[in-house]
C-alpha positions as CSV (number, residue, x, y, z in Angstrom):
1,X,-34.7,-21.4,19.6
2,X,-35.0,-23.5,16.4
3,X,-32.5,-24.9,13.8
4,X,-34.2,-22.1,10.9
5,X,-33.4,-19.3,13.5
6,X,-30.1,-20.7,14.0
7,X,-29.1,-20.8,10.3
8,X,-30.6,-16.9,9.8
9,X,-28.4,-15.3,12.3
10,X,-25.6,-17.3,10.9
11,X,-23.6,-16.8,7.7
12,X,-23.6,-17.3,4.0
13,X,-20.0,-19.4,2.5
14,X,-19.4,-19.4,-0.7
15,X,-16.7,-20.8,-2.1
16,X,-15.6,-18.6,-4.9
17,X,-12.4,-20.7,-6.1
18,X,-12.1,-21.2,-10.0
19,X,-11.5,-24.5,-10.1
20,X,-12.9,-27.5,-8.3
21,X,-10.8,-30.0,-6.0
22,X,-9.5,-32.0,-9.0
23,X,-8.1,-29.0,-10.7
24,X,-11.3,-28.9,-12.9
25,X,-12.2,-25.1,-13.8
26,X,-15.5,-24.6,-12.2
27,X,-18.7,-23.3,-14.7
28,X,-18.6,-19.3,-15.1
29,X,-21.7,-18.3,-12.6
30,X,-25.1,-18.0,-15.0
31,X,-25.6,-14.2,-15.4
32,X,-29.1,-14.3,-12.8
33,X,-25.9,-15.8,-10.2
34,X,-23.5,-12.8,-11.4
35,X,-25.7,-10.6,-10.4
36,X,-27.0,-12.2,-7.2
37,X,-23.1,-12.5,-5.9
38,X,-22.8,-8.3,-6.6
39,X,-26.5,-7.7,-4.9
40,X,-24.7,-9.0,-2.1
41,X,-22.0,-7.7,-2.1
42,X,-23.1,-4.6,-2.1
43,X,-25.6,-5.6,0.5
44,X,-22.2,-6.2,2.5
45,X,-20.2,-3.5,1.6
46,X,-23.2,-0.8,2.6
47,X,-23.6,-2.1,5.8
48,X,-20.0,-2.2,7.1
49,X,-19.6,2.0,5.2
50,X,-19.5,4.1,7.6
51,X,-20.5,8.2,6.3
52,X,-17.6,10.1,5.8
53,X,-17.6,12.8,8.0
54,X,-18.0,16.6,6.6
55,X,-14.7,17.9,5.6
56,X,-14.6,22.1,5.8
57,X,-13.3,24.1,2.2
58,X,-9.2,24.1,2.5
59,X,-9.0,21.4,5.2
60,X,-6.3,18.7,3.6
61,X,-7.7,15.1,3.2
62,X,-6.1,12.2,4.7
63,X,-4.1,10.1,2.7
64,X,-6.9,7.0,2.7
65,X,-9.5,9.7,0.6
66,X,-6.8,10.5,-1.5
67,X,-6.5,6.7,-2.8
68,X,-8.3,4.3,-2.3
69,X,-7.6,0.8,-1.8
70,X,-7.4,-0.7,-4.9
71,X,-5.5,1.7,-6.7
72,X,-2.2,0.7,-4.6
73,X,0.5,-0.1,-5.7
74,X,1.2,-4.9,-5.4
75,X,3.3,-4.7,-1.5
76,X,6.8,-6.3,-2.8
77,X,11.0,-5.7,-2.2
78,X,10.7,-3.1,-4.7
79,X,8.0,-0.8,-3.6
80,X,8.6,-1.3,0.1
81,X,12.9,0.4,-1.3
82,X,10.7,3.2,-3.3
83,X,8.6,3.5,-0.1
84,X,11.5,4.8,1.4
85,X,13.3,6.6,-0.9
86,X,10.7,8.4,-1.0
87,X,10.7,9.5,2.8
88,X,14.1,10.3,2.1
89,X,13.3,12.2,-0.9
90,X,11.2,14.8,1.5
91,X,13.1,14.8,4.8
92,X,15.6,16.1,2.3
93,X,13.6,18.8,1.3
94,X,13.9,17.8,-2.4
95,X,10.8,16.8,-2.7
96,X,7.4,18.3,-1.3
97,X,5.4,16.3,1.6
98,X,2.6,14.6,0.4
99,X,0.0,16.3,3.1
100,X,0.9,20.1,3.0
101,X,2.7,19.9,-0.1
102,X,5.7,22.7,1.5
103,X,9.0,21.5,1.5
104,X,10.8,20.7,4.3
105,X,14.3,19.7,5.2
106,X,15.0,17.5,7.8
107,X,18.7,15.6,7.4
108,X,18.4,13.2,10.7
109,X,15.4,11.5,9.9
110,X,16.9,11.5,6.2
111,X,20.2,10.0,7.5
112,X,18.3,7.5,9.5
113,X,16.3,6.2,6.6
114,X,19.5,6.0,4.7
115,X,20.9,3.8,7.2
116,X,18.1,1.6,7.7
117,X,18.0,0.8,3.4
118,X,21.7,0.2,3.8
119,X,21.0,-1.8,6.9
120,X,18.8,-3.8,4.8
121,X,20.7,-3.7,2.0
122,X,23.6,-5.4,4.5
123,X,20.7,-8.0,6.3
124,X,19.4,-8.8,2.3
125,X,22.7,-10.1,1.1
126,X,22.5,-13.3,-1.1
127,X,18.3,-13.3,-1.0
128,X,17.3,-11.0,-4.0
129,X,17.2,-11.6,-7.0
130,X,20.1,-9.5,-9.8
131,X,17.3,-6.3,-10.6
132,X,16.8,-6.1,-6.6
133,X,20.4,-5.7,-5.8
134,X,21.2,-3.2,-8.4
135,X,17.8,-1.3,-7.2
136,X,19.1,-0.9,-3.5
137,X,22.4,-0.4,-4.7
138,X,21.7,2.1,-7.1
139,X,18.9,3.9,-5.2
140,X,21.7,3.8,-1.9
141,X,24.5,5.8,-4.0
142,X,22.0,8.5,-5.4
143,X,20.3,9.2,-1.9
144,X,23.8,8.9,-0.4
145,X,25.2,11.8,-3.1
146,X,21.7,13.8,-2.7
147,X,22.1,13.7,1.3
148,X,25.8,14.5,1.2
149,X,24.2,18.2,-1.3
150,X,21.8,18.8,1.1
151,X,23.7,18.6,3.8
152,X,26.4,21.2,1.9
153,X,24.0,23.8,1.5
154,X,23.2,23.9,4.9
155,X,26.6,24.0,6.0
């Protein structure tokens, strides 16, 4: 195989950093280079994309189809805690299940997730900012109170 053929079958590396090694800002691409970069990016995305399977009317969509990856919130401690607290609310039957749209109660799963949050609170003691600690304290208090309320309704 010749050197030309080897180069054609490889991949191209483009430096997309905004700053040089010395810390200076790189000059912006010319409009022609920007268009070329966008076309190359679009071709790469199109070649890796799989066609979506046909859905029956009334068939629930998967969560991947409902929220494009770019629309997801940044992952940090607060969003992780909010995610777990949302799970508790769903298991308590306070919030509807996002897939079925129905409210279903499972107190054992709600308690387990509350216990996970309490474990995280204990294991992260001394490592949280004041805002994160206040968030964790407030959410745990609210979830525990809602758990007590819902478990009293069942008894």
